[in-house]
C-alpha positions as CSV (number, residue, x, y, z in Angstrom):
1,X,-1.0,-1.5,18.9
2,X,-4.4,-3.0,19.2
3,X,-5.1,-6.4,20.9
4,X,-7.2,-7.4,17.9
5,X,-5.7,-10.6,16.4
6,X,-6.5,-9.4,12.8
7,X,-4.7,-6.2,13.4
8,X,-1.7,-8.0,14.8
9,X,-1.7,-10.5,11.9
10,X,-1.9,-7.7,9.4
11,X,1.1,-5.9,11.0
12,X,3.0,-9.2,11.2
13,X,2.9,-9.6,7.4
14,X,3.8,-6.0,6.8
15,X,6.7,-6.2,9.3
16,X,8.0,-9.4,7.7
17,X,8.0,-7.6,4.3
18,X,10.3,-5.0,5.9
19,X,8.1,-2.0,4.9
20,X,8.6,0.0,8.1
21,X,11.5,2.2,9.3
22,X,11.7,0.6,12.7
23,X,12.7,-2.8,13.9
24,X,10.0,-4.9,15.6
25,X,10.5,-4.9,19.4
26,X,11.7,-1.3,19.7
27,X,10.6,0.4,22.9
28,X,7.2,2.2,23.1
29,X,8.7,5.6,22.4
30,X,9.7,4.3,19.0
31,X,6.4,2.5,18.2
32,X,5.6,5.2,15.7
33,X,8.6,4.2,13.6
34,X,7.7,0.6,13.8
35,X,4.5,1.4,12.0
36,X,5.7,4.0,9.6
37,X,6.2,2.9,6.0
38,X,9.6,3.9,4.5
39,X,8.9,6.1,1.5
40,X,12.4,7.6,1.2
41,X,13.1,8.4,-2.5
42,X,9.6,7.2,-3.6
43,X,7.8,10.4,-4.4
44,X,10.9,12.3,-5.5
45,X,14.7,12.2,-5.5
46,X,16.4,12.8,-2.2
47,X,13.1,12.9,-0.2
48,X,12.8,11.5,3.3
49,X,9.2,10.4,3.8
50,X,7.1,8.0,5.6
51,X,3.4,7.2,6.3
52,X,2.2,6.0,9.7
53,X,-0.2,3.1,9.6
54,X,-2.9,3.4,12.3
55,X,-4.6,0.2,13.6
56,X,-7.8,0.9,11.7
57,X,-5.9,0.9,8.3
58,X,-3.9,-2.3,9.0
59,X,-6.3,-4.8,7.4
60,X,-6.8,-2.7,4.3
61,X,-3.1,-2.2,3.8
62,X,-2.5,-5.9,4.5
63,X,-5.0,-6.9,1.8
64,X,-3.6,-4.5,-0.8
65,X,0.0,-5.7,-0.1
66,X,-1.2,-9.3,-0.2
67,X,-2.9,-8.7,-3.6
68,X,-0.4,-6.4,-5.3
69,X,2.8,-6.2,-3.3
70,X,4.7,-2.9,-3.2
71,X,2.3,-1.5,-5.9
72,X,-0.6,-2.0,-3.4
73,X,1.4,-0.1,-0.7
74,X,2.0,2.8,-3.1
75,X,-1.7,2.9,-4.0
76,X,-2.7,2.9,-0.3
77,X,-0.5,5.8,0.5
78,X,-1.5,7.8,-2.7
79,X,-5.2,7.4,-1.8
80,X,-4.6,8.3,1.8
81,X,-2.8,11.4,0.7
82,X,-5.5,12.6,-1.7
83,X,-4.2,11.1,-4.9
84,X,-0.5,12.0,-4.5
85,X,1.6,11.3,-7.5
86,X,5.4,10.7,-7.7
87,X,7.9,12.5,-10.0
88,X,8.7,8.9,-11.2
89,X,6.6,7.6,-14.0
90,X,7.0,3.9,-12.9
91,X,5.6,4.7,-9.4
92,X,2.6,6.4,-11.0
93,X,2.0,3.4,-13.3
94,X,2.0,1.1,-10.3
95,X,-0.6,3.2,-8.6
96,X,-2.7,3.4,-11.8
97,X,-2.6,-0.4,-12.2
98,X,-3.9,-1.0,-8.7
99,X,-6.5,1.8,-9.0
100,X,-7.9,0.1,-12.1
101,X,-7.9,-3.3,-10.6
102,X,-9.5,-2.1,-7.3
103,X,-12.2,-0.4,-9.4
104,X,-12.9,-3.7,-11.0
105,X,-13.0,-5.5,-7.6
106,X,-15.7,-3.0,-6.5
107,X,-17.8,-3.4,-9.7
108,X,-17.5,-7.2,-9.5
109,X,-17.1,-8.6,-6.0
110,X,-17.1,-12.3,-7.1
111,X,-13.6,-13.5,-7.8
112,X,-14.9,-16.2,-10.1
113,X,-16.8,-13.7,-12.2
114,X,-13.9,-11.2,-12.1
115,X,-11.5,-13.8,-13.4
116,X,-13.5,-13.8,-16.7
117,X,-14.4,-10.1,-16.8
118,X,-12.8,-8.4,-19.8
119,X,-11.3,-5.0,-18.9
120,X,-9.1,-2.8,-21.0
121,X,-7.3,0.2,-19.6
122,X,-4.2,2.2,-20.5
123,X,-1.6,2.9,-17.9
124,X,0.7,5.9,-18.3
125,X,1.9,7.3,-21.6
126,X,3.9,5.5,-24.2
127,X,6.9,7.3,-25.6
């Protein structure tokens, strides 16, 4: 892991949230598991899956998790995987929600202005 304090702080929050397969403090040979998000049964039933978080992505993932929780983590992985979708509608709704909110953040960087920006979007399909 990087010696950069921001990277270390980012991973500290993500580790505290128990997002990764590994336990902090594992030996170097297991470092990859310490930084791999556990996506078992997320993209489909009975799937074993994970996504390694490189140092250069730690801050972005931290920020998405801080703003949106698990929904932000799902969005990050989906974007990293070229827009991957889940077989589960609720996971796809979470990703769509964050995608819409992040598009608004890009259009309006000021949080004060964004707080009063009216935005309408539809997520998923209603029965």
